[in-house]
LUMDREN-411194 format. One record per residue: residue number from 0; residue in one letter; x, y, z negated of N, C-alpha, C in turn. Coordinates in steps of 0.001 Angstrom, whole numbers, plus 500000, padded with zeros to 6 digits. Atoms other than C-alpha are relative to their C-alpha. Example, Ala and Ser with C-alpha at 12.3 -4.5 7.8 and 13.67 -1.06 7.14 Angstrom:
2
+------+------+--------+--------+--------+--------+--------+--------+--------+--------+--------+
! resi ! resn !   n.c1 !   n.c2 !   n.c3 !  ca.c1 !  ca.c2 !  ca.c3 !   c.c1 !   c.c2 !   c.c3 !
+------+------+--------+--------+--------+--------+--------+--------+--------+--------+--------+
!    0 !    a ! 500890 ! 498810 ! 500000 ! 512300 ! 495500 ! 492200 ! 500900 ! 501200 ! 500000 !
!    1 !    s ! 499180 ! 498810 ! 500060 ! 513670 ! 498940 ! 492860 ! 499230 ! 501090 ! 499270 !
+------+------+--------+--------+--------+--------+--------+--------+--------+--------+--------+
//
This chain:
117
+------+------+--------+--------+--------+--------+--------+--------+--------+--------+--------+
! resi ! resn !   n.c1 !   n.c2 !   n.c3 !  ca.c1 !  ca.c2 !  ca.c3 !   c.c1 !   c.c2 !   c.c3 !
+------+------+--------+--------+--------+--------+--------+--------+--------+--------+--------+
!    0 !    m ! 501335 ! 499621 ! 499582 ! 259967 ! 967824 ! 382594 ! 499061 ! 498805 ! 499868 !
!    1 !    v ! 501019 ! 501023 ! 500113 ! 256731 ! 965905 ! 382213 ! 499703 ! 499454 ! 501384 !
!    2 !    d ! 500399 ! 500627 ! 498758 ! 255752 ! 963449 ! 384926 ! 498798 ! 500750 ! 500581 !
!    3 !    d ! 501058 ! 499222 ! 499368 ! 253573 ! 965359 ! 387419 ! 498644 ! 499320 ! 499916 !
!    4 !    a ! 501274 ! 500712 ! 500082 ! 250885 ! 962662 ! 387142 ! 499253 ! 500362 ! 498720 !
!    5 !    r ! 500640 ! 499631 ! 501262 ! 250215 ! 963849 ! 383579 ! 499613 ! 501471 ! 499970 !
!    6 !    t ! 500253 ! 498573 ! 499997 ! 249951 ! 967516 ! 384552 ! 498903 ! 500314 ! 501001 !
!    7 !    t ! 501104 ! 499719 ! 499099 ! 246589 ! 968536 ! 385962 ! 499871 ! 501477 ! 500318 !
!    8 !    g ! 500127 ! 498559 ! 499788 ! 246785 ! 972306 ! 385614 ! 501210 ! 500564 ! 500707 !
!    9 !    p ! 498922 ! 499358 ! 499262 ! 249098 ! 974824 ! 387216 ! 501314 ! 500113 ! 499231 !
!   10 !    f ! 498779 ! 499859 ! 500775 ! 251616 ! 974800 ! 384372 ! 500809 ! 498719 ! 500003 !
!   11 !    s ! 499074 ! 501099 ! 500194 ! 254631 ! 972554 ! 384362 ! 500463 ! 500125 ! 498555 !
!   12 !    i ! 499746 ! 499930 ! 501434 ! 255091 ! 971755 ! 380699 ! 501225 ! 499179 ! 499661 !
!   13 !    d ! 498814 ! 500715 ! 500464 ! 258475 ! 970860 ! 379218 ! 499607 ! 499061 ! 498877 !
!   14 !    d ! 500275 ! 500953 ! 501072 ! 258485 ! 967818 ! 376946 ! 500210 ! 500613 ! 498623 !
!   15 !    d ! 499699 ! 499423 ! 501306 ! 259921 ! 969963 ! 374150 ! 499253 ! 501308 ! 499747 !
!   16 !    a ! 500727 ! 498746 ! 500174 ! 257494 ! 972884 ! 374576 ! 499310 ! 500005 ! 498656 !
!   17 !    g ! 500604 ! 499866 ! 501312 ! 256687 ! 973860 ! 371036 ! 500264 ! 498826 ! 499084 !
!   18 !    d ! 499749 ! 501193 ! 500807 ! 258021 ! 970516 ! 369734 ! 498698 ! 499433 ! 499457 !
!   19 !    s ! 501340 ! 500410 ! 500391 ! 254388 ! 969459 ! 369649 ! 499941 ! 498517 ! 499670 !
!   20 !    t ! 500223 ! 501395 ! 500373 ! 253480 ! 966256 ! 367817 ! 498546 ! 499623 ! 500227 !
!   21 !    g ! 501408 ! 500234 ! 499718 ! 249830 ! 966567 ! 368742 ! 499542 ! 501054 ! 500975 !
!   22 !    p ! 500463 ! 499002 ! 499044 ! 247619 ! 968698 ! 370921 ! 500319 ! 501421 ! 499524 !
!   23 !    a ! 499642 ! 498618 ! 500328 ! 248581 ! 972370 ! 371094 ! 499663 ! 500900 ! 501184 !
!   24 !    l ! 500118 ! 498975 ! 498976 ! 248029 ! 975588 ! 373017 ! 501242 ! 500872 ! 499918 !
!   25 !    v ! 498838 ! 499123 ! 499926 ! 251051 ! 977602 ! 374164 ! 499575 ! 501247 ! 500752 !
!   26 !    v ! 500345 ! 498747 ! 499347 ! 250443 ! 981266 ! 374955 ! 501064 ! 500288 ! 501055 !
!   27 !    r ! 499084 ! 499788 ! 498877 ! 251994 ! 981902 ! 378391 ! 500056 ! 501449 ! 500459 !
!   28 !    s ! 499974 ! 498589 ! 499632 ! 251021 ! 985540 ! 378962 ! 499172 ! 500785 ! 499003 !
!   29 !    g ! 500647 ! 499146 ! 500977 ! 249819 ! 988465 ! 376936 ! 501009 ! 500352 ! 498919 !
!   30 !    s ! 499087 ! 499512 ! 501034 ! 251316 ! 990086 ! 373875 ! 500538 ! 498895 ! 499093 !
!   31 !    l ! 499566 ! 501097 ! 500866 ! 251691 ! 986701 ! 372130 ! 500737 ! 498900 ! 500764 !
!   32 !    a ! 499333 ! 501003 ! 499165 ! 253613 ! 984910 ! 374912 ! 501049 ! 499236 ! 499196 !
!   33 !    g ! 499059 ! 500867 ! 500692 ! 255574 ! 981954 ! 373527 ! 499479 ! 499412 ! 498706 !
!   34 !    v ! 500566 ! 500506 ! 501253 ! 253408 ! 981411 ! 370447 ! 499329 ! 498651 ! 500255 !
!   35 !    v ! 500589 ! 501337 ! 499906 ! 252410 ! 977766 ! 369904 ! 498964 ! 499847 ! 498896 !
!   36 !    h ! 501076 ! 500255 ! 500970 ! 249107 ! 976933 ! 368210 ! 499723 ! 498507 ! 499982 !
!   37 !    q ! 500293 ! 501427 ! 500171 ! 248934 ! 973340 ! 366939 ! 498502 ! 499853 ! 499757 !
!   38 !    l ! 501429 ! 500264 ! 500177 ! 245399 ! 971954 ! 367149 ! 499863 ! 498827 ! 499034 !
!   39 !    e ! 499977 ! 501029 ! 501033 ! 245207 ! 970077 ! 363864 ! 498636 ! 499728 ! 499381 !
!   40 !    a ! 501324 ! 500160 ! 500609 ! 241625 ! 970621 ! 362682 ! 499036 ! 499395 ! 501011 !
!   41 !    p ! 500992 ! 500561 ! 499071 ! 238602 ! 968821 ! 364148 ! 499313 ! 501067 ! 500848 !
!   42 !    e ! 500605 ! 498891 ! 499259 ! 237286 ! 972229 ! 365240 ! 500883 ! 501231 ! 499834 !
!   43 !    v ! 499138 ! 498819 ! 500005 ! 239335 ! 975306 ! 366190 ! 499274 ! 501110 ! 500754 !
!   44 !    t ! 500652 ! 498867 ! 499353 ! 237812 ! 978711 ! 366941 ! 501052 ! 500948 ! 500569 !
!   45 !    v ! 499100 ! 499068 ! 499323 ! 239406 ! 981232 ! 369307 ! 499242 ! 501298 ! 500217 !
!   46 !    g ! 500647 ! 498723 ! 499766 ! 238622 ! 984936 ! 369402 ! 500740 ! 501170 ! 499412 !
!   47 !    r ! 499422 ! 498743 ! 500469 ! 239302 ! 988518 ! 368441 ! 499706 ! 500243 ! 498519 !
!   48 !    s ! 500296 ! 499856 ! 501418 ! 237823 ! 988128 ! 364960 ! 501157 ! 499425 ! 499177 !
!   49 !    p ! 498933 ! 500530 ! 500852 ! 240515 ! 987763 ! 362276 ! 499628 ! 498696 ! 499309 !
!   50 !    s ! 500412 ! 501255 ! 500634 ! 238438 ! 984881 ! 360888 ! 500162 ! 498794 ! 500928 !
!   51 !    c ! 499801 ! 501107 ! 499061 ! 239109 ! 982790 ! 364033 ! 501319 ! 499290 ! 499693 !
!   52 !    d ! 498778 ! 500780 ! 500221 ! 241689 ! 980006 ! 363785 ! 501127 ! 500471 ! 500914 !
!   53 !    i ! 499022 ! 499425 ! 499063 ! 243459 ! 981371 ! 366887 ! 499528 ! 501415 ! 500292 !
!   54 !    f ! 500350 ! 498581 ! 499931 ! 243388 ! 985169 ! 366732 ! 500702 ! 500618 ! 501200 !
!   55 !    l ! 499468 ! 499343 ! 498810 ! 243819 ! 986890 ! 370110 ! 499509 ! 501444 ! 499982 !
!   56 !    d ! 500376 ! 498611 ! 500245 ! 243825 ! 990617 ! 369442 ! 500073 ! 500826 ! 501278 !
!   57 !    d ! 500094 ! 499174 ! 498805 ! 242703 ! 992263 ! 372665 ! 498521 ! 500202 ! 500308 !
!   58 !    i ! 501395 ! 499653 ! 499727 ! 239487 ! 993986 ! 373756 ! 499362 ! 499089 ! 501049 !
!   59 !    t ! 500541 ! 500901 ! 498970 ! 239112 ! 991500 ! 376661 ! 499537 ! 498668 ! 499420 !
!   60 !    v ! 500375 ! 501237 ! 500691 ! 238560 ! 988701 ! 374118 ! 498813 ! 500302 ! 499089 !
!   61 !    s ! 501157 ! 499815 ! 500878 ! 235173 ! 988378 ! 372414 ! 500362 ! 499615 ! 498566 !
!   62 !    r ! 499710 ! 500290 ! 501412 ! 235077 ! 988228 ! 368625 ! 500020 ! 498489 ! 499746 !
!   63 !    n ! 500070 ! 501461 ! 500085 ! 234019 ! 984561 ! 368761 ! 499894 ! 499509 ! 501435 !
!   64 !    h ! 499929 ! 500219 ! 498559 ! 235115 ! 983600 ! 372270 ! 499787 ! 498542 ! 500407 !
!   65 !    a ! 500047 ! 501408 ! 499595 ! 235568 ! 979825 ! 372425 ! 500248 ! 499097 ! 498801 !
!   66 !    r ! 499764 ! 500993 ! 501051 ! 235723 ! 976640 ! 370362 ! 500604 ! 498756 ! 500647 !
!   67 !    l ! 499396 ! 501270 ! 499608 ! 237926 ! 973574 ! 370736 ! 499601 ! 498966 ! 498969 !
!   68 !    t ! 500308 ! 501093 ! 500919 ! 236812 ! 970266 ! 369259 ! 500890 ! 498817 ! 500347 !
!   69 !    l ! 499132 ! 501158 ! 499847 ! 239072 ! 967282 ! 368722 ! 499264 ! 498789 ! 499457 !
!   70 !    a ! 500690 ! 501212 ! 500418 ! 237419 ! 963878 ! 368631 ! 500388 ! 498857 ! 500912 !
!   71 !    d ! 499697 ! 501214 ! 499243 ! 238370 ! 960362 ! 369722 ! 501139 ! 500204 ! 501002 !
!   72 !    g ! 498834 ! 499788 ! 499156 ! 241689 ! 961529 ! 371171 ! 499817 ! 500995 ! 501121 !
!   73 !    a ! 500260 ! 499018 ! 498945 ! 240083 ! 964137 ! 373429 ! 499838 ! 501390 ! 499387 !
!   74 !    v ! 500195 ! 498612 ! 500415 ! 240078 ! 967929 ! 373193 ! 499016 ! 500622 ! 500982 !
!   75 !    k ! 501026 ! 499364 ! 499165 ! 236977 ! 969709 ! 374457 ! 499938 ! 501482 ! 499684 !
!   76 !    l ! 500072 ! 498548 ! 500099 ! 236633 ! 973426 ! 375090 ! 498605 ! 500446 ! 500407 !
!   77 !    v ! 501302 ! 499438 ! 499650 ! 233362 ! 975355 ! 375082 ! 500060 ! 501516 ! 499795 !
!   78 !    d ! 500107 ! 498546 ! 500103 ! 232730 ! 979049 ! 375713 ! 498836 ! 500320 ! 499067 !
!   79 !    l ! 501033 ! 499623 ! 500962 ! 230704 ! 980749 ! 372972 ! 499242 ! 501235 ! 500480 !
!   80 !    d ! 500734 ! 498880 ! 499394 ! 228765 ! 983067 ! 375316 ! 500809 ! 501290 ! 499961 !
!   81 !    s ! 499124 ! 498833 ! 499987 ! 231738 ! 985399 ! 375600 ! 499643 ! 500915 ! 501166 !
!   82 !    l ! 500300 ! 499022 ! 498967 ! 231428 ! 988558 ! 377671 ! 500775 ! 499728 ! 501288 !
!   83 !    n ! 499145 ! 500175 ! 498825 ! 234348 ! 987798 ! 380021 ! 500163 ! 498546 ! 500435 !
!   84 !    g ! 499923 ! 501405 ! 499627 ! 234007 ! 984016 ! 380114 ! 501299 ! 499338 ! 499582 !
!   85 !    t ! 498831 ! 500827 ! 500298 ! 236485 ! 981207 ! 379525 ! 500281 ! 499192 ! 501256 !
!   86 !    y ! 499609 ! 500641 ! 498747 ! 238426 ! 979678 ! 382402 ! 500970 ! 498854 ! 499723 !
!   87 !    v ! 499056 ! 501113 ! 500007 ! 240189 ! 976341 ! 382884 ! 500455 ! 499825 ! 501444 !
!   88 !    n ! 499418 ! 500110 ! 498653 ! 242532 ! 976167 ! 385871 ! 499300 ! 500945 ! 500981 !
!   89 !    r ! 500569 ! 498893 ! 499202 ! 241042 ! 979450 ! 387186 ! 498529 ! 499808 ! 500373 !
!   90 !    r ! 501416 ! 500262 ! 499756 ! 237492 ! 978059 ! 387134 ! 499231 ! 500302 ! 498712 !
!   91 !    r ! 500803 ! 499652 ! 501174 ! 234926 ! 979587 ! 384793 ! 499206 ! 498784 ! 499557 !
!   92 !    i ! 500720 ! 501166 ! 500497 ! 233492 ! 976890 ! 382559 ! 498594 ! 500411 ! 499575 !
!   93 !    e ! 501400 ! 499766 ! 500362 ! 229755 ! 976648 ! 382016 ! 499584 ! 499086 ! 498851 !
!   94 !    d ! 500317 ! 500985 ! 501022 ! 229583 ! 973543 ! 379803 ! 501285 ! 499631 ! 499269 !
!   95 !    s ! 498831 ! 500528 ! 500682 ! 231959 ! 971661 ! 377556 ! 500977 ! 499443 ! 501034 !
!   96 !    e ! 498963 ! 500427 ! 499055 ! 235252 ! 970957 ! 379359 ! 501047 ! 499183 ! 499236 !
!   97 !    t ! 498954 ! 500812 ! 500608 ! 237582 ! 968089 ! 378418 ! 501335 ! 500415 ! 500607 !
!   98 !    l ! 498709 ! 499509 ! 499539 ! 241170 ! 969312 ! 378619 ! 500971 ! 498863 ! 500287 !
!   99 !    s ! 498929 ! 500933 ! 499639 ! 244083 ! 967471 ! 380242 ! 501335 ! 500715 ! 499861 !
!  100 !    h ! 498660 ! 499446 ! 500174 ! 247806 ! 967966 ! 379704 ! 500356 ! 500936 ! 501157 !
!  101 !    g ! 499581 ! 499031 ! 498996 ! 249027 ! 971082 ! 381541 ! 498904 ! 500936 ! 500461 !
!  102 !    d ! 501083 ! 499105 ! 499594 ! 245608 ! 972708 ! 381944 ! 500310 ! 501424 ! 499569 !
!  103 !    e ! 499856 ! 498586 ! 500310 ! 245680 ! 976494 ! 382058 ! 498662 ! 500528 ! 499523 !
!  104 !    l ! 501186 ! 499346 ! 500523 ! 243152 ! 978301 ! 379879 ! 500200 ! 501491 ! 500139 !
!  105 !    q ! 499954 ! 498553 ! 500018 ! 242340 ! 981947 ! 380373 ! 498891 ! 500483 ! 499102 !
!  106 !    i ! 500924 ! 499417 ! 500962 ! 240714 ! 983764 ! 377502 ! 500348 ! 501476 ! 499945 !
!  107 !    g ! 499669 ! 498594 ! 499841 ! 240511 ! 987474 ! 378172 ! 501230 ! 500133 ! 500864 !
!  108 !    k ! 498779 ! 499838 ! 499206 ! 243921 ! 988589 ! 379422 ! 501049 ! 498937 ! 499665 !
!  109 !    f ! 499031 ! 501003 ! 500442 ! 245661 ! 985670 ! 377691 ! 499904 ! 498737 ! 500862 !
!  110 !    r ! 499917 ! 501298 ! 499318 ! 246797 ! 982586 ! 379616 ! 500716 ! 499059 ! 499047 !
!  111 !    l ! 499454 ! 500982 ! 500925 ! 247463 ! 979494 ! 377551 ! 500125 ! 498669 ! 500714 !
!  112 !    a ! 499821 ! 501348 ! 499441 ! 248766 ! 976045 ! 378461 ! 499606 ! 498990 ! 498925 !
!  113 !    f ! 500394 ! 501071 ! 500912 ! 247248 ! 972944 ! 376892 ! 501043 ! 498888 ! 500080 !
!  114 !    i ! 499062 ! 501112 ! 500114 ! 249722 ! 970312 ! 375690 ! 499284 ! 498906 ! 499240 !
!  115 !    s ! 500738 ! 501090 ! 500640 ! 248200 ! 966950 ! 374879 ! 500769 ! 499387 ! 498833 !
!  116 !    g ! 499207 ! 500495 ! 501110 ! 251063 ! 966039 ! 372575 ! 500578 ! 498704 ! 500305 !
+------+------+--------+--------+--------+--------+--------+--------+--------+--------+--------+
//
């Protein structure tokens, strides 16, 4: 297990979760539970549109729901004016949110864990 000091969200993340070599999102609930999405591009889009980098196919997810940006070793999450909002650690985000290892993201009915890598 990861040292609790590195885990800020409600998820306890195993060191080998997804064998991640960099930042990643692990789907924890929803129809895609267990799927690991490596965050390799400087910008990653999340939504119900098939053109999104992370495709979450459920009516509770907006077509273009959220965007993750990777810069200077940090991963930031921003909601793209989605209907149901984007949550980090059960708190609806209003502005850009810098993610920490173990943070829980909720996008529609999907819960995802952020792994810093």
